mmCIF entry with sequence, helices, sheets and N, C-alpha, C, O atoms, coordinates in Angstrom:
data_MODEL
# 
_entry.id   MODEL 
# 
_entity.id                         1 
_entity.type                       polymer 
_entity.pdbx_number_of_molecules   1 
# 
_entity_poly.entity_id                      1 
_entity_poly.type                           'polypeptide(L)' 
_entity_poly.nstd_linkage                   no 
_entity_poly.nstd_monomer                   no 
_entity_poly.pdbx_seq_one_letter_code       MFLLIVGFALGVFVGYKYPQQVEQVVESAKKLFNDLKDKFTKGSTQGPSN 
_entity_poly.pdbx_seq_one_letter_code_can   MFLLIVGFALGVFVGYKYPQQVEQVVESAKKLFNDLKDKFTKGSTQGPSN 
_entity_poly.pdbx_strand_id                 A 
# 
loop_
_entity_poly_seq.entity_id 
_entity_poly_seq.num 
_entity_poly_seq.mon_id 
_entity_poly_seq.hetero 
1 1  MET n 
1 2  PHE n 
1 3  LEU n 
1 4  LEU n 
1 5  ILE n 
1 6  VAL n 
1 7  GLY n 
1 8  PHE n 
1 9  ALA n 
1 10 LEU n 
1 11 GLY n 
1 12 VAL n 
1 13 PHE n 
1 14 VAL n 
1 15 GLY n 
1 16 TYR n 
1 17 LYS n 
1 18 TYR n 
1 19 PRO n 
1 20 GLN n 
1 21 GLN n 
1 22 VAL n 
1 23 GLU n 
1 24 GLN n 
1 25 VAL n 
1 26 VAL n 
1 27 GLU n 
1 28 SER n 
1 29 ALA n 
1 30 LYS n 
1 31 LYS n 
1 32 LEU n 
1 33 PHE n 
1 34 ASN n 
1 35 ASP n 
1 36 LEU n 
1 37 LYS n 
1 38 ASP n 
1 39 LYS n 
1 40 PHE n 
1 41 THR n 
1 42 LYS n 
1 43 GLY n 
1 44 SER n 
1 45 THR n 
1 46 GLN n 
1 47 GLY n 
1 48 PRO n 
1 49 SER n 
1 50 ASN n 
# 
_struct_asym.id          A 
_struct_asym.entity_id   1 
# 
loop_
_struct_conf.conf_type_id 
_struct_conf.id 
_struct_conf.pdbx_PDB_helix_id 
_struct_conf.beg_label_comp_id 
_struct_conf.beg_label_asym_id 
_struct_conf.beg_label_seq_id 
_struct_conf.pdbx_beg_PDB_ins_code 
_struct_conf.end_label_comp_id 
_struct_conf.end_label_asym_id 
_struct_conf.end_label_seq_id 
_struct_conf.pdbx_end_PDB_ins_code 
_struct_conf.beg_auth_comp_id 
_struct_conf.beg_auth_asym_id 
_struct_conf.beg_auth_seq_id 
_struct_conf.end_auth_comp_id 
_struct_conf.end_auth_asym_id 
_struct_conf.end_auth_seq_id 
_struct_conf.pdbx_PDB_helix_class 
_struct_conf.details 
_struct_conf.pdbx_PDB_helix_length 
HELX_P HELX_P1 AA1 PHE A 2  ? LYS A 17 ? PHE A 2  LYS A 17 1 ? 16 
HELX_P HELX_P2 AA2 PRO A 19 ? THR A 45 ? PRO A 19 THR A 45 1 ? 27 
# 
_struct_conf_type.id          HELX_P 
_struct_conf_type.criteria    ? 
_struct_conf_type.reference   ? 
# 
loop_
_atom_site.group_PDB 
_atom_site.id 
_atom_site.type_symbol 
_atom_site.label_atom_id 
_atom_site.label_alt_id 
_atom_site.label_comp_id 
_atom_site.label_asym_id 
_atom_site.label_entity_id 
_atom_site.label_seq_id 
_atom_site.pdbx_PDB_ins_code 
_atom_site.Cartn_x 
_atom_site.Cartn_y 
_atom_site.Cartn_z 
_atom_site.occupancy 
_atom_site.B_iso_or_equiv 
_atom_site.pdbx_formal_charge 
_atom_site.auth_seq_id 
_atom_site.auth_comp_id 
_atom_site.auth_asym_id 
_atom_site.auth_atom_id 
_atom_site.pdbx_PDB_model_num 
ATOM 1   N N  . MET A 1 1  ? -21.828 36.899 -37.827 1.00 0.00 ? 1  MET A N  1 
ATOM 2   C CA . MET A 1 1  ? -22.453 35.909 -36.978 1.00 0.00 ? 1  MET A CA 1 
ATOM 3   C C  . MET A 1 1  ? -23.239 36.581 -35.849 1.00 0.00 ? 1  MET A C  1 
ATOM 4   O O  . MET A 1 1  ? -24.318 36.132 -35.463 1.00 0.00 ? 1  MET A O  1 
ATOM 5   N N  . PHE A 1 2  ? -22.673 37.655 -35.340 1.00 0.00 ? 2  PHE A N  1 
ATOM 6   C CA . PHE A 1 2  ? -23.348 38.391 -34.266 1.00 0.00 ? 2  PHE A CA 1 
ATOM 7   C C  . PHE A 1 2  ? -24.677 38.963 -34.746 1.00 0.00 ? 2  PHE A C  1 
ATOM 8   O O  . PHE A 1 2  ? -25.677 38.906 -34.031 1.00 0.00 ? 2  PHE A O  1 
ATOM 9   N N  . LEU A 1 3  ? -24.685 39.520 -35.970 1.00 0.00 ? 3  LEU A N  1 
ATOM 10  C CA . LEU A 1 3  ? -25.930 40.086 -36.500 1.00 0.00 ? 3  LEU A CA 1 
ATOM 11  C C  . LEU A 1 3  ? -26.991 39.011 -36.717 1.00 0.00 ? 3  LEU A C  1 
ATOM 12  O O  . LEU A 1 3  ? -28.183 39.265 -36.548 1.00 0.00 ? 3  LEU A O  1 
ATOM 13  N N  . LEU A 1 4  ? -26.560 37.831 -37.086 1.00 0.00 ? 4  LEU A N  1 
ATOM 14  C CA . LEU A 1 4  ? -27.500 36.724 -37.255 1.00 0.00 ? 4  LEU A CA 1 
ATOM 15  C C  . LEU A 1 4  ? -28.169 36.362 -35.934 1.00 0.00 ? 4  LEU A C  1 
ATOM 16  O O  . LEU A 1 4  ? -29.376 36.125 -35.889 1.00 0.00 ? 4  LEU A O  1 
ATOM 17  N N  . ILE A 1 5  ? -27.393 36.321 -34.875 1.00 0.00 ? 5  ILE A N  1 
ATOM 18  C CA . ILE A 1 5  ? -27.934 36.002 -33.546 1.00 0.00 ? 5  ILE A CA 1 
ATOM 19  C C  . ILE A 1 5  ? -28.873 37.108 -33.076 1.00 0.00 ? 5  ILE A C  1 
ATOM 20  O O  . ILE A 1 5  ? -29.945 36.825 -32.542 1.00 0.00 ? 5  ILE A O  1 
ATOM 21  N N  . VAL A 1 6  ? -28.479 38.362 -33.271 1.00 0.00 ? 6  VAL A N  1 
ATOM 22  C CA . VAL A 1 6  ? -29.323 39.492 -32.875 1.00 0.00 ? 6  VAL A CA 1 
ATOM 23  C C  . VAL A 1 6  ? -30.616 39.495 -33.688 1.00 0.00 ? 6  VAL A C  1 
ATOM 24  O O  . VAL A 1 6  ? -31.691 39.731 -33.137 1.00 0.00 ? 6  VAL A O  1 
ATOM 25  N N  . GLY A 1 7  ? -30.520 39.236 -34.989 1.00 0.00 ? 7  GLY A N  1 
ATOM 26  C CA . GLY A 1 7  ? -31.711 39.187 -35.831 1.00 0.00 ? 7  GLY A CA 1 
ATOM 27  C C  . GLY A 1 7  ? -32.664 38.089 -35.425 1.00 0.00 ? 7  GLY A C  1 
ATOM 28  O O  . GLY A 1 7  ? -33.879 38.285 -35.419 1.00 0.00 ? 7  GLY A O  1 
ATOM 29  N N  . PHE A 1 8  ? -32.123 36.931 -35.083 1.00 0.00 ? 8  PHE A N  1 
ATOM 30  C CA . PHE A 1 8  ? -32.958 35.820 -34.631 1.00 0.00 ? 8  PHE A CA 1 
ATOM 31  C C  . PHE A 1 8  ? -33.645 36.164 -33.316 1.00 0.00 ? 8  PHE A C  1 
ATOM 32  O O  . PHE A 1 8  ? -34.838 35.914 -33.148 1.00 0.00 ? 8  PHE A O  1 
ATOM 33  N N  . ALA A 1 9  ? -32.884 36.740 -32.382 1.00 0.00 ? 9  ALA A N  1 
ATOM 34  C CA . ALA A 1 9  ? -33.462 37.112 -31.085 1.00 0.00 ? 9  ALA A CA 1 
ATOM 35  C C  . ALA A 1 9  ? -34.544 38.164 -31.261 1.00 0.00 ? 9  ALA A C  1 
ATOM 36  O O  . ALA A 1 9  ? -35.582 38.103 -30.602 1.00 0.00 ? 9  ALA A O  1 
ATOM 37  N N  . LEU A 1 10 ? -34.315 39.115 -32.132 1.00 0.00 ? 10 LEU A N  1 
ATOM 38  C CA . LEU A 1 10 ? -35.325 40.147 -32.399 1.00 0.00 ? 10 LEU A CA 1 
ATOM 39  C C  . LEU A 1 10 ? -36.578 39.531 -33.017 1.00 0.00 ? 10 LEU A C  1 
ATOM 40  O O  . LEU A 1 10 ? -37.693 39.909 -32.658 1.00 0.00 ? 10 LEU A O  1 
ATOM 41  N N  . GLY A 1 11 ? -36.408 38.591 -33.938 1.00 0.00 ? 11 GLY A N  1 
ATOM 42  C CA . GLY A 1 11 ? -37.549 37.909 -34.547 1.00 0.00 ? 11 GLY A CA 1 
ATOM 43  C C  . GLY A 1 11 ? -38.353 37.115 -33.532 1.00 0.00 ? 11 GLY A C  1 
ATOM 44  O O  . GLY A 1 11 ? -39.583 37.119 -33.570 1.00 0.00 ? 11 GLY A O  1 
ATOM 45  N N  . VAL A 1 12 ? -37.670 36.440 -32.633 1.00 0.00 ? 12 VAL A N  1 
ATOM 46  C CA . VAL A 1 12 ? -38.363 35.680 -31.582 1.00 0.00 ? 12 VAL A CA 1 
ATOM 47  C C  . VAL A 1 12 ? -39.132 36.625 -30.670 1.00 0.00 ? 12 VAL A C  1 
ATOM 48  O O  . VAL A 1 12 ? -40.275 36.346 -30.307 1.00 0.00 ? 12 VAL A O  1 
ATOM 49  N N  . PHE A 1 13 ? -38.513 37.736 -30.299 1.00 0.00 ? 13 PHE A N  1 
ATOM 50  C CA . PHE A 1 13 ? -39.179 38.697 -29.424 1.00 0.00 ? 13 PHE A CA 1 
ATOM 51  C C  . PHE A 1 13 ? -40.431 39.272 -30.085 1.00 0.00 ? 13 PHE A C  1 
ATOM 52  O O  . PHE A 1 13 ? -41.496 39.322 -29.469 1.00 0.00 ? 13 PHE A O  1 
ATOM 53  N N  . VAL A 1 14 ? -40.300 39.705 -31.341 1.00 0.00 ? 14 VAL A N  1 
ATOM 54  C CA . VAL A 1 14 ? -41.450 40.289 -32.044 1.00 0.00 ? 14 VAL A CA 1 
ATOM 55  C C  . VAL A 1 14 ? -42.539 39.240 -32.237 1.00 0.00 ? 14 VAL A C  1 
ATOM 56  O O  . VAL A 1 14 ? -43.722 39.538 -32.074 1.00 0.00 ? 14 VAL A O  1 
ATOM 57  N N  . GLY A 1 15 ? -42.147 38.009 -32.586 1.00 0.00 ? 15 GLY A N  1 
ATOM 58  C CA . GLY A 1 15 ? -43.125 36.938 -32.761 1.00 0.00 ? 15 GLY A CA 1 
ATOM 59  C C  . GLY A 1 15 ? -43.856 36.595 -31.476 1.00 0.00 ? 15 GLY A C  1 
ATOM 60  O O  . GLY A 1 15 ? -45.035 36.243 -31.502 1.00 0.00 ? 15 GLY A O  1 
ATOM 61  N N  . TYR A 1 16 ? -43.167 36.696 -30.362 1.00 0.00 ? 16 TYR A N  1 
ATOM 62  C CA . TYR A 1 16 ? -43.793 36.409 -29.064 1.00 0.00 ? 16 TYR A CA 1 
ATOM 63  C C  . TYR A 1 16 ? -44.685 37.556 -28.619 1.00 0.00 ? 16 TYR A C  1 
ATOM 64  O O  . TYR A 1 16 ? -45.758 37.332 -28.059 1.00 0.00 ? 16 TYR A O  1 
ATOM 65  N N  . LYS A 1 17 ? -44.242 38.786 -28.867 1.00 0.00 ? 17 LYS A N  1 
ATOM 66  C CA . LYS A 1 17 ? -44.961 39.964 -28.385 1.00 0.00 ? 17 LYS A CA 1 
ATOM 67  C C  . LYS A 1 17 ? -46.187 40.277 -29.252 1.00 0.00 ? 17 LYS A C  1 
ATOM 68  O O  . LYS A 1 17 ? -47.222 40.690 -28.729 1.00 0.00 ? 17 LYS A O  1 
ATOM 69  N N  . TYR A 1 18 ? -46.078 40.086 -30.561 1.00 0.00 ? 18 TYR A N  1 
ATOM 70  C CA . TYR A 1 18 ? -47.146 40.450 -31.500 1.00 0.00 ? 18 TYR A CA 1 
ATOM 71  C C  . TYR A 1 18 ? -47.468 39.287 -32.436 1.00 0.00 ? 18 TYR A C  1 
ATOM 72  O O  . TYR A 1 18 ? -47.194 39.384 -33.632 1.00 0.00 ? 18 TYR A O  1 
ATOM 73  N N  . PRO A 1 19 ? -48.036 38.197 -31.936 1.00 0.00 ? 19 PRO A N  1 
ATOM 74  C CA . PRO A 1 19 ? -48.250 37.021 -32.799 1.00 0.00 ? 19 PRO A CA 1 
ATOM 75  C C  . PRO A 1 19 ? -49.272 37.240 -33.912 1.00 0.00 ? 19 PRO A C  1 
ATOM 76  O O  . PRO A 1 19 ? -49.097 36.712 -35.010 1.00 0.00 ? 19 PRO A O  1 
ATOM 77  N N  . GLN A 1 20 ? -50.333 38.006 -33.658 1.00 0.00 ? 20 GLN A N  1 
ATOM 78  C CA . GLN A 1 20 ? -51.348 38.208 -34.694 1.00 0.00 ? 20 GLN A CA 1 
ATOM 79  C C  . GLN A 1 20 ? -50.809 39.060 -35.835 1.00 0.00 ? 20 GLN A C  1 
ATOM 80  O O  . GLN A 1 20 ? -51.078 38.768 -37.000 1.00 0.00 ? 20 GLN A O  1 
ATOM 81  N N  . GLN A 1 21 ? -50.057 40.102 -35.521 1.00 0.00 ? 21 GLN A N  1 
ATOM 82  C CA . GLN A 1 21 ? -49.493 40.955 -36.558 1.00 0.00 ? 21 GLN A CA 1 
ATOM 83  C C  . GLN A 1 21 ? -48.481 40.183 -37.396 1.00 0.00 ? 21 GLN A C  1 
ATOM 84  O O  . GLN A 1 21 ? -48.416 40.347 -38.615 1.00 0.00 ? 21 GLN A O  1 
ATOM 85  N N  . VAL A 1 22 ? -47.691 39.338 -36.732 1.00 0.00 ? 22 VAL A N  1 
ATOM 86  C CA . VAL A 1 22 ? -46.709 38.537 -37.462 1.00 0.00 ? 22 VAL A CA 1 
ATOM 87  C C  . VAL A 1 22 ? -47.423 37.561 -38.391 1.00 0.00 ? 22 VAL A C  1 
ATOM 88  O O  . VAL A 1 22 ? -46.990 37.357 -39.525 1.00 0.00 ? 22 VAL A O  1 
ATOM 89  N N  . GLU A 1 23 ? -48.498 36.964 -37.925 1.00 0.00 ? 23 GLU A N  1 
ATOM 90  C CA . GLU A 1 23 ? -49.250 36.032 -38.764 1.00 0.00 ? 23 GLU A CA 1 
ATOM 91  C C  . GLU A 1 23 ? -49.837 36.735 -39.982 1.00 0.00 ? 23 GLU A C  1 
ATOM 92  O O  . GLU A 1 23 ? -49.831 36.177 -41.079 1.00 0.00 ? 23 GLU A O  1 
ATOM 93  N N  . GLN A 1 24 ? -50.348 37.961 -39.803 1.00 0.00 ? 24 GLN A N  1 
ATOM 94  C CA . GLN A 1 24 ? -50.891 38.718 -40.924 1.00 0.00 ? 24 GLN A CA 1 
ATOM 95  C C  . GLN A 1 24 ? -49.807 39.043 -41.941 1.00 0.00 ? 24 GLN A C  1 
ATOM 96  O O  . GLN A 1 24 ? -50.035 38.939 -43.147 1.00 0.00 ? 24 GLN A O  1 
ATOM 97  N N  . VAL A 1 25 ? -48.638 39.432 -41.469 1.00 0.00 ? 25 VAL A N  1 
ATOM 98  C CA . VAL A 1 25 ? -47.531 39.757 -42.373 1.00 0.00 ? 25 VAL A CA 1 
ATOM 99  C C  . VAL A 1 25 ? -47.079 38.516 -43.134 1.00 0.00 ? 25 VAL A C  1 
ATOM 100 O O  . VAL A 1 25 ? -46.796 38.586 -44.330 1.00 0.00 ? 25 VAL A O  1 
ATOM 101 N N  . VAL A 1 26 ? -47.012 37.385 -42.446 1.00 0.00 ? 26 VAL A N  1 
ATOM 102 C CA . VAL A 1 26 ? -46.597 36.148 -43.102 1.00 0.00 ? 26 VAL A CA 1 
ATOM 103 C C  . VAL A 1 26 ? -47.611 35.750 -44.168 1.00 0.00 ? 26 VAL A C  1 
ATOM 104 O O  . VAL A 1 26 ? -47.224 35.356 -45.268 1.00 0.00 ? 26 VAL A O  1 
ATOM 105 N N  . GLU A 1 27 ? -48.884 35.844 -43.862 1.00 0.00 ? 27 GLU A N  1 
ATOM 106 C CA . GLU A 1 27 ? -49.912 35.476 -44.837 1.00 0.00 ? 27 GLU A CA 1 
ATOM 107 C C  . GLU A 1 27 ? -49.885 36.401 -46.056 1.00 0.00 ? 27 GLU A C  1 
ATOM 108 O O  . GLU A 1 27 ? -50.009 35.935 -47.189 1.00 0.00 ? 27 GLU A O  1 
ATOM 109 N N  . SER A 1 28 ? -49.722 37.707 -45.829 1.00 0.00 ? 28 SER A N  1 
ATOM 110 C CA . SER A 1 28 ? -49.669 38.628 -46.967 1.00 0.00 ? 28 SER A CA 1 
ATOM 111 C C  . SER A 1 28 ? -48.394 38.402 -47.785 1.00 0.00 ? 28 SER A C  1 
ATOM 112 O O  . SER A 1 28 ? -48.423 38.550 -49.006 1.00 0.00 ? 28 SER A O  1 
ATOM 113 N N  . ALA A 1 29 ? -47.292 38.050 -47.150 1.00 0.00 ? 29 ALA A N  1 
ATOM 114 C CA . ALA A 1 29 ? -46.057 37.755 -47.882 1.00 0.00 ? 29 ALA A CA 1 
ATOM 115 C C  . ALA A 1 29 ? -46.220 36.484 -48.714 1.00 0.00 ? 29 ALA A C  1 
ATOM 116 O O  . ALA A 1 29 ? -45.743 36.418 -49.847 1.00 0.00 ? 29 ALA A O  1 
ATOM 117 N N  . LYS A 1 30 ? -46.897 35.469 -48.151 1.00 0.00 ? 30 LYS A N  1 
ATOM 118 C CA . LYS A 1 30 ? -47.150 34.246 -48.910 1.00 0.00 ? 30 LYS A CA 1 
ATOM 119 C C  . LYS A 1 30 ? -48.005 34.534 -50.133 1.00 0.00 ? 30 LYS A C  1 
ATOM 120 O O  . LYS A 1 30 ? -47.733 34.026 -51.221 1.00 0.00 ? 30 LYS A O  1 
ATOM 121 N N  . LYS A 1 31 ? -49.042 35.352 -49.956 1.00 0.00 ? 31 LYS A N  1 
ATOM 122 C CA . LYS A 1 31 ? -49.932 35.682 -51.064 1.00 0.00 ? 31 LYS A CA 1 
ATOM 123 C C  . LYS A 1 31 ? -49.171 36.433 -52.141 1.00 0.00 ? 31 LYS A C  1 
ATOM 124 O O  . LYS A 1 31 ? -49.321 36.135 -53.325 1.00 0.00 ? 31 LYS A O  1 
ATOM 125 N N  . LEU A 1 32 ? -48.354 37.406 -51.747 1.00 0.00 ? 32 LEU A N  1 
ATOM 126 C CA . LEU A 1 32 ? -47.566 38.167 -52.703 1.00 0.00 ? 32 LEU A CA 1 
ATOM 127 C C  . LEU A 1 32 ? -46.596 37.255 -53.449 1.00 0.00 ? 32 LEU A C  1 
ATOM 128 O O  . LEU A 1 32 ? -46.464 37.356 -54.669 1.00 0.00 ? 32 LEU A O  1 
ATOM 129 N N  . PHE A 1 33 ? -45.921 36.370 -52.728 1.00 0.00 ? 33 PHE A N  1 
ATOM 130 C CA . PHE A 1 33 ? -44.980 35.447 -53.358 1.00 0.00 ? 33 PHE A CA 1 
ATOM 131 C C  . PHE A 1 33 ? -45.695 34.547 -54.366 1.00 0.00 ? 33 PHE A C  1 
ATOM 132 O O  . PHE A 1 33 ? -45.203 34.346 -55.476 1.00 0.00 ? 33 PHE A O  1 
ATOM 133 N N  . ASN A 1 34 ? -46.856 34.002 -53.983 1.00 0.00 ? 34 ASN A N  1 
ATOM 134 C CA . ASN A 1 34 ? -47.596 33.123 -54.889 1.00 0.00 ? 34 ASN A CA 1 
ATOM 135 C C  . ASN A 1 34 ? -48.103 33.880 -56.106 1.00 0.00 ? 34 ASN A C  1 
ATOM 136 O O  . ASN A 1 34 ? -48.085 33.344 -57.214 1.00 0.00 ? 34 ASN A O  1 
ATOM 137 N N  . ASP A 1 35 ? -48.554 35.115 -55.920 1.00 0.00 ? 35 ASP A N  1 
ATOM 138 C CA . ASP A 1 35 ? -49.005 35.920 -57.057 1.00 0.00 ? 35 ASP A CA 1 
ATOM 139 C C  . ASP A 1 35 ? -47.863 36.183 -58.030 1.00 0.00 ? 35 ASP A C  1 
ATOM 140 O O  . ASP A 1 35 ? -48.032 36.047 -59.242 1.00 0.00 ? 35 ASP A O  1 
ATOM 141 N N  . LEU A 1 36 ? -46.706 36.556 -57.503 1.00 0.00 ? 36 LEU A N  1 
ATOM 142 C CA . LEU A 1 36 ? -45.556 36.811 -58.369 1.00 0.00 ? 36 LEU A CA 1 
ATOM 143 C C  . LEU A 1 36 ? -45.094 35.532 -59.061 1.00 0.00 ? 36 LEU A C  1 
ATOM 144 O O  . LEU A 1 36 ? -44.748 35.550 -60.242 1.00 0.00 ? 36 LEU A O  1 
ATOM 145 N N  . LYS A 1 37 ? -45.089 34.420 -58.322 1.00 0.00 ? 37 LYS A N  1 
ATOM 146 C CA . LYS A 1 37 ? -44.678 33.145 -58.901 1.00 0.00 ? 37 LYS A CA 1 
ATOM 147 C C  . LYS A 1 37 ? -45.626 32.750 -60.035 1.00 0.00 ? 37 LYS A C  1 
ATOM 148 O O  . LYS A 1 37 ? -45.181 32.316 -61.098 1.00 0.00 ? 37 LYS A O  1 
ATOM 149 N N  . ASP A 1 38 ? -46.926 32.902 -59.808 1.00 0.00 ? 38 ASP A N  1 
ATOM 150 C CA . ASP A 1 38 ? -47.905 32.568 -60.844 1.00 0.00 ? 38 ASP A CA 1 
ATOM 151 C C  . ASP A 1 38 ? -47.746 33.479 -62.053 1.00 0.00 ? 38 ASP A C  1 
ATOM 152 O O  . ASP A 1 38 ? -47.859 33.031 -63.194 1.00 0.00 ? 38 ASP A O  1 
ATOM 153 N N  . LYS A 1 39 ? -47.486 34.751 -61.802 1.00 0.00 ? 39 LYS A N  1 
ATOM 154 C CA . LYS A 1 39 ? -47.323 35.703 -62.902 1.00 0.00 ? 39 LYS A CA 1 
ATOM 155 C C  . LYS A 1 39 ? -46.144 35.317 -63.781 1.00 0.00 ? 39 LYS A C  1 
ATOM 156 O O  . LYS A 1 39 ? -46.250 35.345 -65.007 1.00 0.00 ? 39 LYS A O  1 
ATOM 157 N N  . PHE A 1 40 ? -45.023 34.956 -63.169 1.00 0.00 ? 40 PHE A N  1 
ATOM 158 C CA . PHE A 1 40 ? -43.841 34.615 -63.951 1.00 0.00 ? 40 PHE A CA 1 
ATOM 159 C C  . PHE A 1 40 ? -43.949 33.238 -64.597 1.00 0.00 ? 40 PHE A C  1 
ATOM 160 O O  . PHE A 1 40 ? -43.509 33.059 -65.732 1.00 0.00 ? 40 PHE A O  1 
ATOM 161 N N  . THR A 1 41 ? -44.521 32.268 -63.904 1.00 0.00 ? 41 THR A N  1 
ATOM 162 C CA . THR A 1 41 ? -44.602 30.942 -64.486 1.00 0.00 ? 41 THR A CA 1 
ATOM 163 C C  . THR A 1 41 ? -45.638 30.892 -65.598 1.00 0.00 ? 41 THR A C  1 
ATOM 164 O O  . THR A 1 41 ? -45.413 30.233 -66.614 1.00 0.00 ? 41 THR A O  1 
ATOM 165 N N  . LYS A 1 42 ? -46.752 31.563 -65.433 1.00 0.00 ? 42 LYS A N  1 
ATOM 166 C CA . LYS A 1 42 ? -47.763 31.573 -66.497 1.00 0.00 ? 42 LYS A CA 1 
ATOM 167 C C  . LYS A 1 42 ? -47.308 32.423 -67.672 1.00 0.00 ? 42 LYS A C  1 
ATOM 168 O O  . LYS A 1 42 ? -47.623 32.102 -68.819 1.00 0.00 ? 42 LYS A O  1 
ATOM 169 N N  . GLY A 1 43 ? -46.584 33.485 -67.417 1.00 0.00 ? 43 GLY A N  1 
ATOM 170 C CA . GLY A 1 43 ? -46.092 34.337 -68.495 1.00 0.00 ? 43 GLY A CA 1 
ATOM 171 C C  . GLY A 1 43 ? -45.063 33.634 -69.346 1.00 0.00 ? 43 GLY A C  1 
ATOM 172 O O  . GLY A 1 43 ? -45.015 33.857 -70.556 1.00 0.00 ? 43 GLY A O  1 
ATOM 173 N N  . SER A 1 44 ? -44.231 32.784 -68.749 1.00 0.00 ? 44 SER A N  1 
ATOM 174 C CA . SER A 1 44 ? -43.178 32.129 -69.510 1.00 0.00 ? 44 SER A CA 1 
ATOM 175 C C  . SER A 1 44 ? -43.669 30.858 -70.218 1.00 0.00 ? 44 SER A C  1 
ATOM 176 O O  . SER A 1 44 ? -43.027 30.400 -71.163 1.00 0.00 ? 44 SER A O  1 
ATOM 177 N N  . THR A 1 45 ? -44.792 30.286 -69.779 1.00 0.00 ? 45 THR A N  1 
ATOM 178 C CA . THR A 1 45 ? -45.275 29.059 -70.405 1.00 0.00 ? 45 THR A CA 1 
ATOM 179 C C  . THR A 1 45 ? -46.245 29.326 -71.540 1.00 0.00 ? 45 THR A C  1 
ATOM 180 O O  . THR A 1 45 ? -46.592 28.401 -72.274 1.00 0.00 ? 45 THR A O  1 
ATOM 181 N N  . GLN A 1 46 ? -46.690 30.553 -71.705 1.00 0.00 ? 46 GLN A N  1 
ATOM 182 C CA . GLN A 1 46 ? -47.604 30.862 -72.802 1.00 0.00 ? 46 GLN A CA 1 
ATOM 183 C C  . GLN A 1 46 ? -46.851 30.853 -74.122 1.00 0.00 ? 46 GLN A C  1 
ATOM 184 O O  . GLN A 1 46 ? -45.721 31.332 -74.211 1.00 0.00 ? 46 GLN A O  1 
ATOM 185 N N  . GLY A 1 47 ? -47.486 30.307 -75.139 1.00 0.00 ? 47 GLY A N  1 
ATOM 186 C CA . GLY A 1 47 ? -46.894 30.292 -76.472 1.00 0.00 ? 47 GLY A CA 1 
ATOM 187 C C  . GLY A 1 47 ? -47.166 31.605 -77.176 1.00 0.00 ? 47 GLY A C  1 
ATOM 188 O O  . GLY A 1 47 ? -47.809 32.494 -76.619 1.00 0.00 ? 47 GLY A O  1 
ATOM 189 N N  . PRO A 1 48 ? -46.680 31.727 -78.392 1.00 0.00 ? 48 PRO A N  1 
ATOM 190 C CA . PRO A 1 48 ? -46.954 32.955 -79.164 1.00 0.00 ? 48 PRO A CA 1 
ATOM 191 C C  . PRO A 1 48 ? -48.438 33.073 -79.469 1.00 0.00 ? 48 PRO A C  1 
ATOM 192 O O  . PRO A 1 48 ? -49.111 32.074 -79.724 1.00 0.00 ? 48 PRO A O  1 
ATOM 193 N N  . SER A 1 49 ? -48.930 34.268 -79.442 1.00 0.00 ? 49 SER A N  1 
ATOM 194 C CA . SER A 1 49 ? -50.376 34.492 -79.628 1.00 0.00 ? 49 SER A CA 1 
ATOM 195 C C  . SER A 1 49 ? -50.651 34.894 -81.066 1.00 0.00 ? 49 SER A C  1 
ATOM 196 O O  . SER A 1 49 ? -51.101 36.010 -81.326 1.00 0.00 ? 49 SER A O  1 
ATOM 197 N N  . ASN A 1 50 ? -50.384 33.992 -82.002 1.00 0.00 ? 50 ASN A N  1 
ATOM 198 C CA . ASN A 1 50 ? -50.670 34.264 -83.428 1.00 0.00 ? 50 ASN A CA 1 
ATOM 199 C C  . ASN A 1 50 ? -52.005 33.699 -83.805 1.00 0.00 ? 50 ASN A C  1 
ATOM 200 O O  . ASN A 1 50 ? -52.425 33.823 -84.956 1.00 0.00 ? 50 ASN A O  1 
# 
């Protein structure tokens, strides 16, 4: 529980101190997540290529 509180406080501090860098990291993480999600969902929905 203590680590959760410390992690939250650290996240708030970094978000307050460096908002543009945090926004860039969040956007790149969203893009990476969407790319991986699309890769797995499109790969599993394709039928056999005969």
